[in-house]
N, CA, C, O and CB atoms as a CASP TS submission, in Angstrom:
PFRMAT TS
TARGET T0000
AUTHOR 0000-0000-0000
METHOD Language model
MODEL 1
PARENT N/A
ATOM      1  N   MET     1     -11.742   3.920  -9.946  1.00  0.00           N
ATOM      2  CA  MET     1     -10.406   3.877  -9.346  1.00  0.00           C
ATOM      3  C   MET     1     -10.200   2.475  -8.771  1.00  0.00           C
ATOM      4  O   MET     1     -11.109   1.869  -8.205  1.00  0.00           O
ATOM      5  CB  MET     1     -10.234   4.987  -8.229  1.00  0.00           C
ATOM      6  N   SER     2      -8.966   1.983  -8.939  1.00  0.00           N
ATOM      7  CA  SER     2      -8.596   0.664  -8.524  1.00  0.00           C
ATOM      8  C   SER     2      -8.031   0.685  -7.050  1.00  0.00           C
ATOM      9  O   SER     2      -7.179   1.483  -6.659  1.00  0.00           O
ATOM     10  CB  SER     2      -7.553   0.084  -9.524  1.00  0.00           C
ATOM     11  N   GLU     3      -8.605  -0.275  -6.306  1.00  0.00           N
ATOM     12  CA  GLU     3      -8.109  -0.345  -4.984  1.00  0.00           C
ATOM     13  C   GLU     3      -6.648  -0.883  -4.881  1.00  0.00           C
ATOM     14  O   GLU     3      -5.966  -0.741  -3.866  1.00  0.00           O
ATOM     15  CB  GLU     3      -9.027  -1.188  -4.193  1.00  0.00           C
ATOM     16  N   ARG     4      -6.236  -1.494  -5.982  1.00  0.00           N
ATOM     17  CA  ARG     4      -4.859  -2.024  -6.041  1.00  0.00           C
ATOM     18  C   ARG     4      -3.809  -0.904  -6.059  1.00  0.00           C
ATOM     19  O   ARG     4      -2.672  -1.129  -5.644  1.00  0.00           O
ATOM     20  CB  ARG     4      -4.690  -2.910  -7.289  1.00  0.00           C
ATOM     21  N   ALA     5      -4.153   0.241  -6.510  1.00  0.00           N
ATOM     22  CA  ALA     5      -3.213   1.362  -6.672  1.00  0.00           C
ATOM     23  C   ALA     5      -3.244   2.311  -5.463  1.00  0.00           C
ATOM     24  O   ALA     5      -2.629   3.377  -5.476  1.00  0.00           O
ATOM     25  CB  ALA     5      -3.543   2.146  -7.958  1.00  0.00           C
ATOM     26  N   ALA     6      -3.944   1.911  -4.464  1.00  0.00           N
ATOM     27  CA  ALA     6      -3.960   2.785  -3.281  1.00  0.00           C
ATOM     28  C   ALA     6      -2.760   2.725  -2.428  1.00  0.00           C
ATOM     29  O   ALA     6      -2.420   1.672  -1.887  1.00  0.00           O
ATOM     30  CB  ALA     6      -5.094   2.477  -2.459  1.00  0.00           C
ATOM     31  N   PRO     7      -2.070   3.895  -2.285  1.00  0.00           N
ATOM     32  CA  PRO     7      -0.915   3.896  -1.430  1.00  0.00           C
ATOM     33  C   PRO     7      -1.296   3.866   0.080  1.00  0.00           C
ATOM     34  O   PRO     7      -2.396   4.268   0.460  1.00  0.00           O
ATOM     35  CB  PRO     7      -0.068   5.120  -1.741  1.00  0.00           C
ATOM     36  N   PHE     8      -0.319   3.360   0.957  1.00  0.00           N
ATOM     37  CA  PHE     8      -0.641   3.315   2.324  1.00  0.00           C
ATOM     38  C   PHE     8       0.123   4.378   3.085  1.00  0.00           C
ATOM     39  O   PHE     8      -0.216   4.689   4.227  1.00  0.00           O
ATOM     40  CB  PHE     8      -0.372   1.964   2.869  1.00  0.00           C
ATOM     41  N   HIS     9       1.147   4.939   2.471  1.00  0.00           N
ATOM     42  CA  HIS     9       2.003   6.009   3.114  1.00  0.00           C
ATOM     43  C   HIS     9       2.319   7.022   2.107  1.00  0.00           C
ATOM     44  O   HIS     9       2.394   6.673   0.929  1.00  0.00           O
ATOM     45  CB  HIS     9       3.327   5.448   3.716  1.00  0.00           C
ATOM     46  N   CYS    10       2.510   8.230   2.443  1.00  0.00           N
ATOM     47  CA  CYS    10       2.981   9.364   1.611  1.00  0.00           C
ATOM     48  C   CYS    10       4.472   9.080   1.242  1.00  0.00           C
ATOM     49  O   CYS    10       5.261   8.817   2.150  1.00  0.00           O
ATOM     50  CB  CYS    10       2.824  10.784   2.402  1.00  0.00           C
ATOM     51  N   PRO    11       4.864   9.120   0.009  1.00  0.00           N
ATOM     52  CA  PRO    11       6.235   8.862  -0.399  1.00  0.00           C
ATOM     53  C   PRO    11       7.159  10.035   0.069  1.00  0.00           C
ATOM     54  O   PRO    11       8.379   9.889  -0.003  1.00  0.00           O
ATOM     55  CB  PRO    11       6.306   8.676  -1.961  1.00  0.00           C
ATOM     56  N   TYR    12       6.647  11.126   0.518  1.00  0.00           N
ATOM     57  CA  TYR    12       7.465  12.285   0.949  1.00  0.00           C
ATOM     58  C   TYR    12       7.639  12.356   2.466  1.00  0.00           C
ATOM     59  O   TYR    12       8.754  12.568   2.941  1.00  0.00           O
ATOM     60  CB  TYR    12       6.831  13.586   0.458  1.00  0.00           C
ATOM     61  N   CYS    13       6.608  12.191   3.204  1.00  0.00           N
ATOM     62  CA  CYS    13       6.740  12.302   4.593  1.00  0.00           C
ATOM     63  C   CYS    13       6.415  11.079   5.470  1.00  0.00           C
ATOM     64  O   CYS    13       6.655  11.091   6.677  1.00  0.00           O
ATOM     65  CB  CYS    13       5.943  13.358   4.981  1.00  0.00           C
ATOM     66  N   GLY    14       5.866  10.026   4.845  1.00  0.00           N
ATOM     67  CA  GLY    14       5.562   8.708   5.367  1.00  0.00           C
ATOM     68  C   GLY    14       4.324   8.702   6.187  1.00  0.00           C
ATOM     69  O   GLY    14       4.049   7.686   6.825  1.00  0.00           O
ATOM     70  N   GLU    15       3.554   9.741   6.227  1.00  0.00           N
ATOM     71  CA  GLU    15       2.286   9.792   7.003  1.00  0.00           C
ATOM     72  C   GLU    15       1.147   9.009   6.221  1.00  0.00           C
ATOM     73  O   GLU    15       1.269   8.737   5.027  1.00  0.00           O
ATOM     74  CB  GLU    15       1.850  11.337   7.254  1.00  0.00           C
ATOM     75  N   GLU    16       0.081   8.679   6.939  1.00  0.00           N
ATOM     76  CA  GLU    16      -1.012   7.916   6.360  1.00  0.00           C
ATOM     77  C   GLU    16      -2.228   8.750   6.034  1.00  0.00           C
ATOM     78  O   GLU    16      -3.254   8.183   5.658  1.00  0.00           O
ATOM     79  CB  GLU    16      -1.402   6.830   7.280  1.00  0.00           C
ATOM     80  N   ASP    17      -2.173  10.079   6.156  1.00  0.00           N
ATOM     81  CA  ASP    17      -3.310  10.881   5.956  1.00  0.00           C
ATOM     82  C   ASP    17      -3.474  11.254   4.510  1.00  0.00           C
ATOM     83  O   ASP    17      -3.342  12.412   4.114  1.00  0.00           O
ATOM     84  CB  ASP    17      -3.234  12.075   6.794  1.00  0.00           C
ATOM     85  N   LEU    18      -3.781  10.187   3.695  1.00  0.00           N
ATOM     86  CA  LEU    18      -3.906  10.379   2.289  1.00  0.00           C
ATOM     87  C   LEU    18      -5.386  10.361   1.784  1.00  0.00           C
ATOM     88  O   LEU    18      -6.225   9.680   2.374  1.00  0.00           O
ATOM     89  CB  LEU    18      -3.106   9.321   1.597  1.00  0.00           C
ATOM     90  N   ARG    19      -5.686  11.083   0.734  1.00  0.00           N
ATOM     91  CA  ARG    19      -7.020  11.097   0.168  1.00  0.00           C
ATOM     92  C   ARG    19      -6.870  11.187  -1.379  1.00  0.00           C
ATOM     93  O   ARG    19      -5.952  11.831  -1.887  1.00  0.00           O
ATOM     94  CB  ARG    19      -7.875  12.308   0.753  1.00  0.00           C
ATOM     95  N   PRO    20      -7.792  10.527  -2.103  1.00  0.00           N
ATOM     96  CA  PRO    20      -7.777  10.656  -3.516  1.00  0.00           C
ATOM     97  C   PRO    20      -7.978  12.138  -3.968  1.00  0.00           C
ATOM     98  O   PRO    20      -8.737  12.895  -3.364  1.00  0.00           O
ATOM     99  CB  PRO    20      -8.846   9.760  -4.101  1.00  0.00           C
ATOM    100  N   SER    21      -7.301  12.484  -4.994  1.00  0.00           N
ATOM    101  CA  SER    21      -7.316  13.798  -5.516  1.00  0.00           C
ATOM    102  C   SER    21      -8.423  13.937  -6.522  1.00  0.00           C
ATOM    103  O   SER    21      -8.786  12.952  -7.165  1.00  0.00           O
ATOM    104  CB  SER    21      -5.997  14.142  -6.115  1.00  0.00           C
ATOM    105  N   GLU    22      -8.968  15.103  -6.686  1.00  0.00           N
ATOM    106  CA  GLU    22     -10.013  15.362  -7.636  1.00  0.00           C
ATOM    107  C   GLU    22      -9.410  15.321  -9.073  1.00  0.00           C
ATOM    108  O   GLU    22     -10.139  15.322 -10.065  1.00  0.00           O
ATOM    109  CB  GLU    22     -10.694  16.741  -7.332  1.00  0.00           C
ATOM    110  N   GLU    23      -8.067  15.285  -9.148  1.00  0.00           N
ATOM    111  CA  GLU    23      -7.386  15.307 -10.445  1.00  0.00           C
ATOM    112  C   GLU    23      -7.690  14.119 -11.360  1.00  0.00           C
ATOM    113  O   GLU    23      -7.737  14.212 -12.586  1.00  0.00           O
ATOM    114  CB  GLU    23      -5.924  15.368 -10.219  1.00  0.00           C
ATOM    115  N   GLY    24      -7.901  12.949 -10.637  1.00  0.00           N
ATOM    116  CA  GLY    24      -8.301  11.833 -11.394  1.00  0.00           C
ATOM    117  C   GLY    24      -7.629  10.560 -10.904  1.00  0.00           C
ATOM    118  O   GLY    24      -7.112  10.533  -9.787  1.00  0.00           O
ATOM    119  N   HIS    25      -7.622   9.394 -11.796  1.00  0.00           N
ATOM    120  CA  HIS    25      -7.159   8.168 -11.407  1.00  0.00           C
ATOM    121  C   HIS    25      -5.665   8.195 -11.107  1.00  0.00           C
ATOM    122  O   HIS    25      -4.854   8.638 -11.920  1.00  0.00           O
ATOM    123  CB  HIS    25      -7.483   7.198 -12.423  1.00  0.00           C
ATOM    124  N   GLY    26      -5.328   7.711  -9.918  1.00  0.00           N
ATOM    125  CA  GLY    26      -3.920   7.572  -9.515  1.00  0.00           C
ATOM    126  C   GLY    26      -3.397   8.775  -8.812  1.00  0.00           C
ATOM    127  O   GLY    26      -2.246   8.741  -8.378  1.00  0.00           O
ATOM    128  N   ALA    27      -4.158   9.866  -8.656  1.00  0.00           N
ATOM    129  CA  ALA    27      -3.671  11.135  -8.051  1.00  0.00           C
ATOM    130  C   ALA    27      -4.125  11.087  -6.561  1.00  0.00           C
ATOM    131  O   ALA    27      -5.265  10.741  -6.255  1.00  0.00           O
ATOM    132  CB  ALA    27      -4.269  12.465  -8.835  1.00  0.00           C
ATOM    133  N   TRP    28      -3.209  11.439  -5.676  1.00  0.00           N
ATOM    134  CA  TRP    28      -3.410  11.445  -4.295  1.00  0.00           C
ATOM    135  C   TRP    28      -2.897  12.675  -3.638  1.00  0.00           C
ATOM    136  O   TRP    28      -1.964  13.299  -4.143  1.00  0.00           O
ATOM    137  CB  TRP    28      -2.813  10.293  -3.719  1.00  0.00           C
ATOM    138  N   GLU    29      -3.498  13.068  -2.476  1.00  0.00           N
ATOM    139  CA  GLU    29      -3.089  14.214  -1.752  1.00  0.00           C
ATOM    140  C   GLU    29      -2.771  13.804  -0.319  1.00  0.00           C
ATOM    141  O   GLU    29      -3.542  13.068   0.297  1.00  0.00           O
ATOM    142  CB  GLU    29      -4.159  15.294  -1.806  1.00  0.00           C
ATOM    143  N   CYS    30      -1.628  14.277   0.230  1.00  0.00           N
ATOM    144  CA  CYS    30      -1.311  14.040   1.636  1.00  0.00           C
ATOM    145  C   CYS    30      -1.683  15.293   2.413  1.00  0.00           C
ATOM    146  O   CYS    30      -1.187  16.386   2.137  1.00  0.00           O
ATOM    147  CB  CYS    30       0.203  13.676   1.834  1.00  0.00           C
ATOM    148  N   HIS    31      -2.538  15.121   3.361  1.00  0.00           N
ATOM    149  CA  HIS    31      -3.003  16.275   4.162  1.00  0.00           C
ATOM    150  C   HIS    31      -2.036  16.545   5.386  1.00  0.00           C
ATOM    151  O   HIS    31      -2.205  17.503   6.140  1.00  0.00           O
ATOM    152  CB  HIS    31      -4.488  16.002   4.679  1.00  0.00           C
ATOM    153  N   ALA    32      -1.031  15.649   5.522  1.00  0.00           N
ATOM    154  CA  ALA    32      -0.050  15.940   6.555  1.00  0.00           C
ATOM    155  C   ALA    32       1.044  16.901   6.096  1.00  0.00           C
ATOM    156  O   ALA    32       1.449  17.806   6.826  1.00  0.00           O
ATOM    157  CB  ALA    32       0.571  14.665   7.028  1.00  0.00           C
ATOM    158  N   CYS    33       1.519  16.678   4.847  1.00  0.00           N
ATOM    159  CA  CYS    33       2.608  17.516   4.320  1.00  0.00           C
ATOM    160  C   CYS    33       2.175  18.422   3.196  1.00  0.00           C
ATOM    161  O   CYS    33       2.981  19.173   2.648  1.00  0.00           O
ATOM    162  CB  CYS    33       3.731  16.657   3.841  1.00  0.00           C
ATOM    163  N   ASN    34       0.900  18.355   2.850  1.00  0.00           N
ATOM    164  CA  ASN    34       0.258  19.258   1.871  1.00  0.00           C
ATOM    165  C   ASN    34       0.911  19.056   0.505  1.00  0.00           C
ATOM    166  O   ASN    34       1.126  20.025  -0.224  1.00  0.00           O
ATOM    167  CB  ASN    34       0.375  20.763   2.322  1.00  0.00           C
ATOM    168  N   ARG    35       1.238  17.774   0.141  1.00  0.00           N
ATOM    169  CA  ARG    35       1.802  17.519  -1.200  1.00  0.00           C
ATOM    170  C   ARG    35       0.888  16.623  -1.991  1.00  0.00           C
ATOM    171  O   ARG    35       0.179  15.810  -1.398  1.00  0.00           O
ATOM    172  CB  ARG    35       3.198  16.885  -1.103  1.00  0.00           C
ATOM    173  N   ALA    36       0.872  16.727  -3.243  1.00  0.00           N
ATOM    174  CA  ALA    36       0.113  15.915  -4.198  1.00  0.00           C
ATOM    175  C   ALA    36       1.021  15.044  -4.953  1.00  0.00           C
ATOM    176  O   ALA    36       2.133  15.469  -5.267  1.00  0.00           O
ATOM    177  CB  ALA    36      -0.681  16.764  -5.147  1.00  0.00           C
ATOM    178  N   PHE    37       0.628  13.817  -5.283  1.00  0.00           N
ATOM    179  CA  PHE    37       1.455  12.950  -6.120  1.00  0.00           C
ATOM    180  C   PHE    37       0.633  12.016  -6.932  1.00  0.00           C
ATOM    181  O   PHE    37      -0.566  11.909  -6.675  1.00  0.00           O
ATOM    182  CB  PHE    37       2.415  12.170  -5.290  1.00  0.00           C
ATOM    183  N   LYS    38       1.194  11.315  -7.917  1.00  0.00           N
ATOM    184  CA  LYS    38       0.401  10.435  -8.778  1.00  0.00           C
ATOM    185  C   LYS    38       1.108   9.081  -8.914  1.00  0.00           C
ATOM    186  O   LYS    38       2.321   9.042  -9.116  1.00  0.00           O
ATOM    187  CB  LYS    38       0.178  11.084 -10.181  1.00  0.00           C
ATOM    188  N   LEU    39       0.357   7.959  -8.804  1.00  0.00           N
ATOM    189  CA  LEU    39       0.863   6.685  -8.965  1.00  0.00           C
ATOM    190  C   LEU    39       0.734   6.239 -10.435  1.00  0.00           C
ATOM    191  O   LEU    39      -0.285   6.566 -11.042  1.00  0.00           O
ATOM    192  CB  LEU    39       0.172   5.756  -8.034  1.00  0.00           C
ATOM    193  N   THR    40       1.604   5.583 -10.996  1.00  0.00           N
ATOM    194  CA  THR    40       1.592   5.081 -12.331  1.00  0.00           C
ATOM    195  C   THR    40       2.175   3.640 -12.337  1.00  0.00           C
ATOM    196  O   THR    40       3.106   3.320 -11.598  1.00  0.00           O
ATOM    197  CB  THR    40       2.390   6.029 -13.268  1.00  0.00           C
ATOM    198  N   TYR    41       1.584   2.798 -13.198  1.00  0.00           N
ATOM    199  CA  TYR    41       2.135   1.516 -13.372  1.00  0.00           C
ATOM    200  C   TYR    41       3.007   1.495 -14.612  1.00  0.00           C
ATOM    201  O   TYR    41       2.521   1.852 -15.686  1.00  0.00           O
ATOM    202  CB  TYR    41       1.051   0.488 -13.446  1.00  0.00           C
ATOM    203  N   ARG    42       4.263   1.099 -14.525  1.00  0.00           N
ATOM    204  CA  ARG    42       5.270   1.162 -15.550  1.00  0.00           C
ATOM    205  C   ARG    42       5.468  -0.143 -16.282  1.00  0.00           C
ATOM    206  O   ARG    42       6.067  -0.150 -17.357  1.00  0.00           O
ATOM    207  CB  ARG    42       6.541   1.594 -14.964  1.00  0.00           C
ATOM    208  N   GLY    43       4.989  -1.245 -15.742  1.00  0.00           N
ATOM    209  CA  GLY    43       5.205  -2.544 -16.398  1.00  0.00           C
ATOM    210  C   GLY    43       5.895  -3.579 -15.507  1.00  0.00           C
ATOM    211  O   GLY    43       6.231  -3.314 -14.353  1.00  0.00           O
ATOM    212  N   LEU    44       6.083  -4.700 -16.053  1.00  0.00           N
ATOM    213  CA  LEU    44       6.753  -5.777 -15.362  1.00  0.00           C
ATOM    214  C   LEU    44       8.239  -5.763 -15.559  1.00  0.00           C
ATOM    215  O   LEU    44       8.720  -5.348 -16.613  1.00  0.00           O
ATOM    216  CB  LEU    44       6.213  -7.072 -15.801  1.00  0.00           C
ATOM    217  N   LEU    45       8.954  -6.192 -14.604  1.00  0.00           N
ATOM    218  CA  LEU    45      10.455  -6.252 -14.756  1.00  0.00           C
ATOM    219  C   LEU    45      10.798  -7.591 -15.411  1.00  0.00           C
ATOM    220  O   LEU    45      10.151  -8.605 -15.152  1.00  0.00           O
ATOM    221  CB  LEU    45      11.217  -6.105 -13.330  1.00  0.00           C
ATOM    222  N   ALA    46      11.835  -7.577 -16.269  1.00  0.00           N
ATOM    223  CA  ALA    46      12.205  -8.762 -17.011  1.00  0.00           C
ATOM    224  C   ALA    46      13.446  -9.361 -16.424  1.00  0.00           C
ATOM    225  O   ALA    46      14.246  -9.903 -17.186  1.00  0.00           O
ATOM    226  CB  ALA    46      12.408  -8.449 -18.478  1.00  0.00           C
ATOM    227  N   ARG    47      13.682  -9.310 -15.107  1.00  0.00           N
ATOM    228  CA  ARG    47      14.866  -9.896 -14.566  1.00  0.00           C
ATOM    229  C   ARG    47      14.933 -11.439 -14.759  1.00  0.00           C
ATOM    230  O   ARG    47      13.944 -12.143 -14.556  1.00  0.00           O
ATOM    231  CB  ARG    47      14.950  -9.550 -13.113  1.00  0.00           C
ATOM    232  N   GLY    48      16.012 -11.888 -15.116  1.00  0.00           N
ATOM    233  CA  GLY    48      16.169 -13.306 -15.328  1.00  0.00           C
ATOM    234  C   GLY    48      15.808 -13.785 -16.799  1.00  0.00           C
ATOM    235  O   GLY    48      16.111 -14.904 -17.214  1.00  0.00           O
ATOM    236  N   PHE    49      15.181 -12.899 -17.494  1.00  0.00           N
ATOM    237  CA  PHE    49      14.745 -13.167 -18.827  1.00  0.00           C
ATOM    238  C   PHE    49      15.716 -12.610 -19.940  1.00  0.00           C
ATOM    239  O   PHE    49      15.704 -13.022 -21.100  1.00  0.00           O
ATOM    240  CB  PHE    49      13.366 -12.583 -18.992  1.00  0.00           C
ATOM    241  N   ALA    50      16.507 -11.687 -19.491  1.00  0.00           N
ATOM    242  CA  ALA    50      17.408 -10.991 -20.460  1.00  0.00           C
ATOM    243  C   ALA    50      18.515 -11.937 -20.828  1.00  0.00           C
ATOM    244  O   ALA    50      18.899 -12.791 -20.028  1.00  0.00           O
ATOM    245  CB  ALA    50      18.004  -9.652 -19.865  1.00  0.00           C
ATOM    246  N   PRO    51      19.055 -11.795 -22.069  1.00  0.00           N
ATOM    247  CA  PRO    51      20.100 -12.642 -22.584  1.00  0.00           C
ATOM    248  C   PRO    51      21.363 -12.411 -21.665  1.00  0.00           C
ATOM    249  O   PRO    51      21.782 -11.267 -21.487  1.00  0.00           O
ATOM    250  CB  PRO    51      20.394 -12.309 -24.137  1.00  0.00           C
ATOM    251  N   GLY    52      21.933 -13.452 -21.114  1.00  0.00           N
ATOM    252  CA  GLY    52      23.067 -13.307 -20.296  1.00  0.00           C
ATOM    253  C   GLY    52      22.649 -13.086 -18.880  1.00  0.00           C
ATOM    254  O   GLY    52      23.545 -12.897 -18.057  1.00  0.00           O
ATOM    255  N   GLY    53      21.429 -13.085 -18.498  1.00  0.00           N
ATOM    256  CA  GLY    53      20.927 -12.896 -17.132  1.00  0.00           C
ATOM    257  C   GLY    53      21.057 -14.154 -16.314  1.00  0.00           C
ATOM    258  O   GLY    53      21.277 -15.221 -16.886  1.00  0.00           O
ATOM    259  N   PRO    54      20.936 -14.086 -15.050  1.00  0.00           N
ATOM    260  CA  PRO    54      21.018 -15.308 -14.269  1.00  0.00           C
ATOM    261  C   PRO    54      19.924 -16.315 -14.529  1.00  0.00           C
ATOM    262  O   PRO    54      18.770 -15.941 -14.735  1.00  0.00           O
ATOM    263  CB  PRO    54      21.013 -14.972 -12.858  1.00  0.00           C
ATOM    264  N   VAL    55      20.277 -17.607 -14.523  1.00  0.00           N
ATOM    265  CA  VAL    55      19.335 -18.636 -14.794  1.00  0.00           C
ATOM    266  C   VAL    55      19.184 -19.376 -13.511  1.00  0.00           C
ATOM    267  O   VAL    55      20.151 -19.742 -12.843  1.00  0.00           O
ATOM    268  CB  VAL    55      19.767 -19.549 -15.958  1.00  0.00           C
ATOM    269  N   GLU    56      17.875 -19.596 -13.170  1.00  0.00           N
ATOM    270  CA  GLU    56      17.625 -20.311 -11.896  1.00  0.00           C
ATOM    271  C   GLU    56      17.403 -21.755 -12.105  1.00  0.00           C
ATOM    272  O   GLU    56      16.747 -22.187 -13.053  1.00  0.00           O
ATOM    273  CB  GLU    56      16.444 -19.740 -11.179  1.00  0.00           C
ATOM    274  N   SER    57      17.970 -22.509 -11.189  1.00  0.00           N
ATOM    275  CA  SER    57      17.845 -23.956 -11.249  1.00  0.00           C
ATOM    276  C   SER    57      16.483 -24.380 -10.628  1.00  0.00           C
ATOM    277  O   SER    57      15.879 -23.568  -9.929  1.00  0.00           O
ATOM    278  CB  SER    57      19.049 -24.641 -10.500  1.00  0.00           C
ATOM    279  N   PRO    58      15.992 -25.586 -10.851  1.00  0.00           N
ATOM    280  CA  PRO    58      14.782 -26.027 -10.227  1.00  0.00           C
ATOM    281  C   PRO    58      14.784 -26.011  -8.694  1.00  0.00           C
ATOM    282  O   PRO    58      13.708 -25.994  -8.096  1.00  0.00           O
ATOM    283  CB  PRO    58      14.494 -27.369 -10.690  1.00  0.00           C
ATOM    284  N   GLN    59      15.970 -26.015  -8.024  1.00  0.00           N
ATOM    285  CA  GLN    59      16.044 -26.018  -6.639  1.00  0.00           C
ATOM    286  C   GLN    59      16.061 -24.581  -6.037  1.00  0.00           C
ATOM    287  O   GLN    59      16.116 -24.411  -4.820  1.00  0.00           O
ATOM    288  CB  GLN    59      17.238 -26.783  -6.241  1.00  0.00           C
ATOM    289  N   GLY    60      16.011 -23.573  -6.912  1.00  0.00           N
ATOM    290  CA  GLY    60      15.791 -22.219  -6.535  1.00  0.00           C
ATOM    291  C   GLY    60      17.146 -21.411  -6.480  1.00  0.00           C
ATOM    292  O   GLY    60      17.126 -20.210  -6.211  1.00  0.00           O
ATOM    293  N   GLY    61      18.331 -22.086  -6.739  1.00  0.00           N
ATOM    294  CA  GLY    61      19.601 -21.345  -6.749  1.00  0.00           C
ATOM    295  C   GLY    61      19.960 -21.042  -8.150  1.00  0.00           C
ATOM    296  O   GLY    61      19.228 -21.407  -9.070  1.00  0.00           O
ATOM    297  N   SER    62      21.123 -20.352  -8.363  1.00  0.00           N
ATOM    298  CA  SER    62      21.553 -20.089  -9.657  1.00  0.00           C
ATOM    299  C   SER    62      22.348 -21.192 -10.311  1.00  0.00           C
ATOM    300  O   SER    62      23.106 -21.890  -9.638  1.00  0.00           O
ATOM    301  CB  SER    62      22.300 -18.909  -9.640  1.00  0.00           C
ATOM    302  N   ALA    63      22.201 -21.357 -11.542  1.00  0.00           N
ATOM    303  CA  ALA    63      22.912 -22.471 -12.233  1.00  0.00           C
ATOM    304  C   ALA    63      24.263 -21.980 -12.849  1.00  0.00           C
ATOM    305  O   ALA    63      24.985 -22.768 -13.460  1.00  0.00           O
ATOM    306  CB  ALA    63      21.987 -23.080 -13.372  1.00  0.00           C
TER
END
């Protein structure tokens, strides 16, 4: 299990009473609201790299 994928708060109730689920990698259980959820990595966003997207100048603003 990766520590990088550990949530700090339940996405449903916001409580911190989370524990890894027996279901496997990325699955978590909230013992405050009795819900189970799973984290997944979907990939990197390509903002600024799409054709016609904003181009940043070296000073950090838009060109």
